[in-house]
C-alpha positions as CSV (number, residue, x, y, z in Angstrom):
1,E,11.1,-13.3,1.5
2,L,14.2,-15.0,0.2
3,Q,15.1,-12.2,-2.2
4,A,15.2,-8.4,-1.7
5,G,12.9,-6.2,-3.7
6,G,9.5,-6.3,-2.1
7,V,6.3,-5.9,-4.1
8,P,8.0,-4.4,-7.2
9,R,9.9,-7.7,-7.7
10,H,6.7,-9.5,-8.7
11,T,4.9,-6.6,-10.4
12,A,5.9,-6.8,-14.0
13,H,4.1,-3.8,-15.5
14,L,5.7,-0.5,-16.4
15,G,5.4,2.7,-14.3
16,Y,8.2,2.4,-11.8
17,G,11.0,4.9,-11.3
18,M,9.5,8.1,-12.8
19,R,10.1,10.3,-9.8
20,D,13.3,8.9,-8.3
21,L,15.2,7.5,-11.3
22,H,13.6,9.8,-13.9
23,R,12.9,6.9,-16.2
24,V,10.2,4.4,-16.6
25,T,10.9,0.7,-16.0
26,T,9.2,-2.5,-14.8
27,G,8.9,-3.5,-11.2
28,P,11.5,-6.4,-11.3
29,R,14.1,-4.1,-13.0
30,Y,13.3,-1.3,-10.5
31,A,13.7,-3.7,-7.5
32,A,17.0,-5.1,-8.9
33,R,18.5,-1.7,-9.5
34,L,17.7,-0.4,-6.0
35,T,19.0,-3.7,-4.5
36,R,22.3,-3.3,-6.4
37,T,22.6,0.3,-5.4
38,A,22.2,-0.7,-1.7
39,E,24.7,-3.5,-2.0
40,R,27.3,-1.3,-3.7
41,A,26.9,1.1,-0.8
42,G,27.9,-1.6,1.6
43,V,24.5,-2.4,2.9
44,E,24.1,-5.9,4.3
45,I,20.7,-7.2,3.2
46,E,19.4,-10.1,5.3
47,V,16.7,-12.1,3.5
48,G,14.5,-14.9,4.9
49,R,14.4,-13.2,8.3
50,T,11.5,-11.8,10.3
51,V,11.8,-8.9,12.8
52,H,9.6,-9.6,15.8
53,S,10.7,-7.0,18.3
54,C,12.2,-3.5,18.2
55,A,12.9,-1.6,21.4
56,D,15.5,0.8,22.7
57,G,17.8,0.3,19.6
58,S,17.6,-3.5,20.0
59,V,16.2,-5.3,16.9
60,T,15.5,-9.1,17.2
61,T,15.0,-11.2,14.1
62,T,14.3,-14.9,13.5
63,G,15.3,-17.0,10.5
64,A,16.5,-20.4,9.5
65,T,19.6,-20.1,11.6
66,G,17.7,-19.0,14.7
67,P,17.2,-15.7,16.5
68,T,19.6,-12.7,16.2
69,T,19.7,-9.4,18.0
70,V,21.2,-6.3,16.5
71,Q,22.1,-3.1,18.4
72,A,21.4,0.0,16.3
73,G,22.0,3.7,16.8
74,A,19.0,4.3,14.7
75,V,16.1,2.2,13.5
76,M,14.1,2.9,10.4
77,L,10.7,1.2,10.0
78,A,9.8,0.6,6.3
79,T,7.5,-2.3,6.6
80,G,5.0,-1.1,4.0
81,V,1.3,-2.0,3.6
82,R,-0.9,-4.9,2.8
83,E,-4.3,-5.2,1.2
84,R,-7.3,-5.8,3.5
85,P,-8.2,-9.5,3.0
86,R,-11.5,-11.2,3.1
87,A,-11.5,-11.9,6.8
88,A,-10.8,-8.3,7.8
89,R,-13.7,-7.2,5.5
90,L,-16.0,-9.6,7.3
91,V,-17.3,-11.2,4.1
92,P,-19.4,-14.2,5.1
93,G,-19.9,-17.5,3.3
94,D,-18.0,-20.7,2.6
95,R,-14.2,-21.1,2.9
96,P,-13.2,-22.5,-0.5
97,A,-9.9,-22.3,-2.3
98,G,-9.6,-19.4,-4.9
99,V,-9.9,-16.4,-2.6
100,L,-6.8,-14.2,-2.6
101,T,-5.4,-10.6,-2.7
102,T,-3.7,-8.8,-5.6
103,G,-0.4,-9.3,-3.8
104,A,-0.9,-13.1,-3.6
105,L,-2.1,-13.1,-7.2
106,Q,1.0,-11.3,-8.5
107,Q,3.3,-13.8,-6.6
108,F,1.5,-16.8,-8.0
109,A,1.7,-15.3,-11.5
110,A,5.1,-13.6,-11.6
111,L,7.2,-15.8,-9.2
112,H,5.6,-19.2,-9.5
113,H,4.1,-18.9,-13.0
114,Q,0.9,-20.5,-11.8
115,R,-2.6,-20.0,-13.2
116,V,-4.9,-19.0,-10.4
117,G,-8.3,-19.7,-12.1
118,T,-10.4,-19.4,-15.1
119,R,-13.1,-16.8,-14.2
120,A,-12.6,-14.2,-11.5
121,V,-14.5,-11.5,-9.6
122,I,-12.4,-8.5,-8.5
123,V,-13.4,-6.8,-5.3
124,G,-12.5,-3.1,-5.5
125,A,-12.2,-0.5,-8.3
126,E,-9.1,1.5,-7.4
127,H,-5.7,1.7,-9.2
128,V,-4.5,-1.7,-8.0
129,S,-7.8,-3.3,-8.9
130,F,-7.3,-2.5,-12.6
131,S,-3.7,-3.8,-12.4
132,A,-5.2,-7.1,-11.2
133,V,-7.3,-7.2,-14.4
134,L,-4.1,-7.2,-16.5
135,T,-2.4,-9.8,-14.3
136,L,-5.4,-12.1,-14.5
137,A,-5.8,-11.6,-18.3
138,H,-2.1,-12.4,-18.9
139,G,-2.6,-15.6,-16.9
140,G,-5.5,-16.7,-19.0
141,C,-8.2,-15.9,-16.5
142,T,-11.4,-14.1,-17.6
143,V,-12.6,-11.3,-15.3
144,A,-16.4,-11.7,-14.8
145,A,-16.8,-8.4,-13.0
146,M,-15.4,-5.7,-10.7
147,V,-17.4,-4.8,-7.6
148,T,-17.2,-1.6,-5.5
149,P,-19.5,-0.2,-2.9
150,L,-18.7,3.3,-4.1
151,P,-20.8,5.1,-6.7
152,R,-18.1,4.8,-9.4
153,H,-14.6,3.6,-9.9
154,Q,-11.6,5.4,-8.4
155,T,-8.9,5.2,-11.0
156,Y,-7.9,7.3,-14.0
157,A,-9.8,7.0,-17.2
158,P,-6.7,5.9,-19.3
159,L,-6.0,3.0,-16.9
160,R,-9.7,2.0,-16.9
161,V,-9.7,2.0,-20.8
162,A,-6.5,0.0,-21.0
163,T,-7.7,-2.7,-18.6
164,A,-11.4,-3.1,-17.8
165,A,-12.7,-1.6,-21.0
166,R,-10.1,-3.4,-23.2
167,H,-11.1,-6.7,-21.7
168,R,-14.8,-5.9,-21.5
169,V,-15.0,-6.2,-17.8
170,P,-18.3,-4.8,-16.3
171,I,-17.9,-2.6,-13.2
172,H,-20.7,-3.0,-10.7
173,T,-20.9,0.1,-8.5
174,G,-22.9,0.7,-5.3
175,V,-22.8,-2.9,-4.3
176,A,-20.6,-5.2,-2.2
177,V,-19.8,-8.9,-2.1
178,A,-22.3,-10.2,0.5
179,E,-21.3,-13.9,0.3
180,I,-18.8,-16.3,-1.2
181,V,-20.2,-19.7,-2.3
182,G,-18.2,-22.9,-2.9
183,G,-17.1,-26.2,-1.7
184,A,-13.5,-27.2,-2.4
185,R,-13.3,-24.3,-4.8
186,V,-15.1,-20.9,-5.2
187,E,-18.3,-21.4,-7.3
188,A,-19.9,-17.9,-7.2
189,V,-20.3,-14.7,-5.3
190,V,-23.6,-13.1,-4.2
191,L,-23.8,-9.3,-4.3
192,S,-25.6,-7.2,-1.7
193,D,-28.3,-6.5,-4.3
194,G,-29.0,-10.3,-4.6
195,R,-27.2,-10.8,-7.9
196,R,-25.1,-14.0,-8.2
197,I,-22.0,-14.1,-10.4
198,E,-20.5,-17.5,-11.2
199,C,-16.7,-17.6,-10.8
200,D,-13.9,-19.8,-9.4
201,T,-11.6,-17.0,-8.2
202,V,-12.2,-13.9,-6.0
203,V,-9.5,-11.2,-5.7
204,F,-9.7,-8.7,-2.9
205,T,-7.8,-5.5,-3.9
206,G,-6.6,-2.4,-2.2
207,D,-8.3,-1.0,1.0
208,W,-4.7,-0.6,2.2
209,V,-3.6,-1.3,5.8
210,P,-0.2,-0.3,7.1
211,D,2.0,-3.2,8.4
212,H,2.2,-1.4,11.7
213,E,2.7,-4.3,14.1
214,L,6.3,-3.4,14.9
215,A,5.3,0.3,15.3
216,R,2.6,-0.7,17.8
217,L,5.0,-3.0,19.7
218,S,7.4,-0.1,19.9
219,G,4.7,2.0,21.5
220,L,4.5,4.5,18.7
221,P,1.3,6.5,18.5
222,L,-0.8,5.8,15.3
223,L,-2.5,8.3,13.1
224,P,-6.3,8.0,13.3
225,G,-7.9,6.9,10.0
226,A,-4.6,5.6,8.5
227,R,-3.5,3.6,11.5
228,S,0.1,4.5,10.5
229,P,2.9,5.9,12.8
230,V,2.7,9.6,13.4
231,V,5.8,11.2,11.7
232,D,7.1,14.6,10.7
233,S,8.5,15.5,7.3
234,G,11.9,13.9,8.2
235,G,10.4,10.6,9.2
236,H,11.0,11.2,12.9
237,T,8.5,9.4,15.2
238,E,7.8,10.2,18.8
239,R,10.5,7.8,19.9
240,R,14.0,9.1,19.7
241,G,16.1,7.1,17.3
242,V,13.2,5.5,15.5
243,F,12.2,6.6,12.0
244,A,9.3,5.5,9.9
245,I,9.0,5.9,6.1
246,G,7.3,4.7,3.0
247,N,3.9,3.1,2.8
248,L,4.0,2.3,6.5
249,T,3.3,6.0,7.0
250,H,1.0,6.7,4.0
251,P,-1.0,3.8,2.7
252,A,-0.5,3.6,-0.2
253,E,1.7,5.6,-2.5
254,T,3.8,4.4,-5.5
255,A,7.2,2.9,-5.0
256,D,9.1,6.0,-6.2
257,V,7.4,8.2,-3.7
258,C,8.5,5.7,-1.0
259,A,12.0,5.8,-2.4
260,L,12.1,9.6,-2.2
261,D,10.9,9.3,1.4
262,G,14.0,7.2,2.1
263,R,16.3,9.7,0.5
264,R,14.8,12.5,2.5
265,A,14.9,10.7,5.8
266,A,18.5,9.6,5.3
267,T,19.7,13.1,6.0
268,H,17.8,13.2,9.3
269,V,19.2,9.8,10.2
270,M,22.7,11.1,9.7
271,D,21.9,14.1,11.8
272,W,20.7,11.9,14.6
273,L,23.7,9.5,14.5
274,T,26.3,12.3,14.3
275,L,24.7,15.2,16.2
276,Q,21.9,13.6,18.2
277,R,19.4,16.0,16.7
278,W,15.7,15.2,17.3
279,P,12.6,17.3,17.3
280,A,11.1,18.3,20.6
281,S,7.7,16.8,19.5
282,V,6.1,15.2,16.5
283,T,2.6,16.5,16.0
284,P,0.1,14.7,13.8
285,I,-1.8,16.7,11.1
286,A,-5.4,17.3,12.2
287,V,-8.1,16.9,9.6
288,E,-11.8,17.3,9.4
289,P,-14.4,15.1,7.4
290,P,-14.6,14.2,4.6
291,I,-10.8,14.0,4.8
292,L,-9.8,10.6,6.3
293,W,-6.2,11.4,7.2
294,A,-3.2,13.5,6.2
295,T,0.6,13.0,6.7
296,H,4.0,13.7,5.2
297,A,5.3,12.0,2.1
298,A,8.5,12.8,0.1
299,G,8.5,16.5,1.1
300,S,4.8,17.2,0.6
301,I,1.6,16.4,2.4
302,T,-0.5,13.5,1.2
303,L,-4.1,12.9,2.2
304,R,-7.2,10.8,1.4
305,V,-10.9,11.6,1.3
306,A,-13.6,9.2,2.5
307,E,-16.0,9.9,-0.4
308,F,-16.4,11.6,-3.7
309,V,-16.6,15.3,-2.8
310,E,-16.3,18.6,-4.6
311,G,-14.7,21.7,-3.1
312,R,-11.4,23.3,-2.0
313,I,-8.9,21.9,0.5
314,E,-7.4,24.4,3.0
315,C,-4.3,23.9,5.1
316,R,-4.0,26.0,8.2
317,A,-1.3,26.7,10.7
318,G,-3.3,28.0,13.6
319,D,-5.7,30.6,12.1
320,E,-3.4,31.3,9.1
321,I,-4.3,29.7,5.7
322,V,-1.0,28.5,4.3
323,H,-2.3,26.7,1.3
324,R,-5.6,26.5,-0.6
325,T,-6.3,24.3,-3.6
326,K,-8.5,25.1,-6.5
327,H,-12.2,24.0,-6.5
328,R,-12.3,20.5,-7.9
329,Q,-13.6,17.0,-7.6
330,W,-11.8,14.8,-5.1
331,T,-11.8,11.0,-5.3
332,P,-11.5,8.4,-2.5
333,N,-8.7,5.7,-2.7
334,R,-6.6,8.1,-4.7
335,A,-3.5,10.0,-3.5
336,I,-3.9,13.7,-3.1
337,H,-0.6,15.7,-2.7
338,L,-0.3,19.2,-1.4
339,P,2.9,21.2,-1.7
């Protein structure tokens, strides 16, 4: 992108900065503040450039002025996540205009001030899906329905009330989008139960995938389930001198959790640069179903479950139980943090 700030830069709602700044602000203000902080610290931020290789401390980028190679004593991967788009979800049908992700929707709305459509279907019912309801509503687009294959939505009740309930959006559970119909523009979606919903826009939300291409090219082992680089609590990977932090390693947490990841890892980066300290090995956290994956995030363990399930979660080091949660209901697509 041509301006620093990432996703928060075009996410205008409140909710940013609670954990790291201890105040609540909007995404653009949050992004601007962190960018200013980095620049005041002397960080050179290169925009409009793409990193296409990272090996042995050599980072090669390409931009308008051509390729550039930088030699680094330490490399920190913080490439974030993306939503799983239509093609990766194998949704069949026509290929009309009007099919996008929440990220693309927010860029159209916040950066380019464009209206994406008049009547939309949202695929997904997790936190970001309900944020998409607000973005569409503010842009003058009616939401015809939300669709999830799970038996119920996966967000918090207050967010559902403030978005879907407020705008009278029906949530169809236990079904998926089986087909997209349209010519030059989307005309309708067909659900797996045969129902047809007329619309001109389809927004695929959530179902996060780490942007792990650089990690894979660097030969880093990936965590099963999450497909993110294996890291320890300091962001160390199995490759000496290469760190990984943020939503690249735990898809997906809030921006302030990722910021705290960076703060925590910075100490370990300094240890590596000055003292050449590196752990002998970086061991992934082993999990059992219905837990999908578990990894480190901002000094705690974060995990995800594959389905709605009730019970306790136990953490073991060998045969010793080091932590046990209370008996409760666990929700998929929702961050679960253990101390």
